[in-house]
N, C-alpha and C positions, 0 to 999 in steps of 0.2 A: 684512256682512264679518266673518269670524271674527277673534278676537284672535290676532294672529300673534306668534310669538316665535322667536328663533334656535334652530335644531335641529329645527324642524318641516319635514317634507317636504310640499310643497304642489303642487297642480295648478292653475295659473292659466289661466283661459279668457279670451283676449284677442281683441278684434275687430281684424281686419287688412283693409285695403283694398288690393286689387290691381286696377289699372285701374278699371273701373266696378263691379266686384263686391266684396262684403263677405262675409267668412267668419270663423269662430271658430278660432283657433289655440291649442293647448294646450301649455303649457310646464311641465314637471314637474321639480322639483329641490329642493334644500335651502336653507332660508332661512338666510343667513349674517350678515345685518345688518338691523336695523330702525331706521330714522331717524325720530324723533318729529317733528322740524321745529319751526320757530318758532311755527306755529299748527297746530291739528289737521288742517287741510286740506293742510298741507305734508308730511305723513307719507309715507314711501316705504319700500320693503323691497327687498333684493337677494336674488335666487334664483340658485343655482349648480348646474350639472349638467355631466356629461361627455358630449360628443358626438363619437363616433369618435376617442376618445383625446385630445381637446382640451377644456379647461375653458371653459365658456361661462357668463358671468354677465349677468343682466339686472336692471336697476333699474326697478321698477314704482312709479308713484305710487299710493298706497293708495286714494285717492278719485277715480281716473280714470274717466271715462265709457266708456273703451275696455275696461275690465275687466268682463266679464260676471259671473264668479263665481270664488271661490277655494275649493278643496277641500283640507282638511288630510288627508293620507294617513297619515302616521306622526308620532309624537311621540318625539323622541330625548332622551336624558339629556345635558345640557350644563351646564358650570359657567362659561361665559363669555357676555358680552353680544354680542361680535363674534367670529365664527368664521373670521377671515381666515387663521388658521394652517392651515386645510384646503387653501389654495391650494398649499402646498408639499408636500402629501402625495399619494401615488399608491396606487391599488389598495385593498387591504384596510386599509391604514393610514388611509385617508380615511373609513372607516365610523364611524358613531356607533351606540351601543347604544340600542335602543328601550326606552321606559319607559312604564308605565301605573301610576301610583300611586293614583289615585282614579277613581271611576266617571265623574266629570266630564271628566277628561282623556281617558279611553277614549271617551267620547261625542263628543269633538271630532273624532277620526279617522273619516273616512268609510269604510265597508266597500268593498272593491274590487269590480269587476264580477263576478268569479268567485264571491265570497262572496254577492253578491246573487242570482246564479243558483242557488246551492246552497240558499239560504233559500227561494226561490220553489218549487223542485222538491221540497224535503224533505216538506212536508205531503202532497203528492199521492202520493209514493212510499210513505210510511208507510201511507196508506189502502190502497194496492194490496197491500202486504205483509200487512196484516190480512186482506184478502179472500182472498188466496192461501195463507194459513197452513195450512189443512187439506191442501191439495194438496201443499205442500212437505213435510209430515210423511209423506204416503203415498208419494211418489216422490222419492228423493234425486237431486240433480242429478249429471250426469256429471262425473267428475273429483274429486268430493268423497268422502271416506271415509264409509262407513255408520256411523251412530251405534250404539254398543253399548247394547242394552237391558238394564238391570240389573233383575233380579227382586228384589223386596222380600220379605224373609222376615217372616212375621208375628211380632210380638213377644208373648211370653207373660210373664205376671207370676206 
């Protein structure tokens, strides 16, 4: 379990039983409250998100067996321990600015699925560009302006 703080945007993967089937449901939102509890096993956190214009808050026990995993998506800059004031705000007023001050805080946030896909495809595409480089110089692509070839004058001393 990651160290959760108010201002983190998290993705909570929770086991849900419907009839005889069990599945994993994802709830993504902003952590507005972290309750330490009387004992460490008592700890809980509250996650808030907006669903179809209505604010929805869920309280998750931190050490529940129904929570499969918790991913930290963003880390926001906050100056309060409880972010209950966000309940009264709407739209852009309810946004928090993202912050990354140290490499450790940056490492807490999990890259999104699109970033993972870009990282996986980048090395392959670089290899292809290197292989096709002579062809690209010989034939410019359609719609791109032709590069001007500058003739270098010999320098004399």
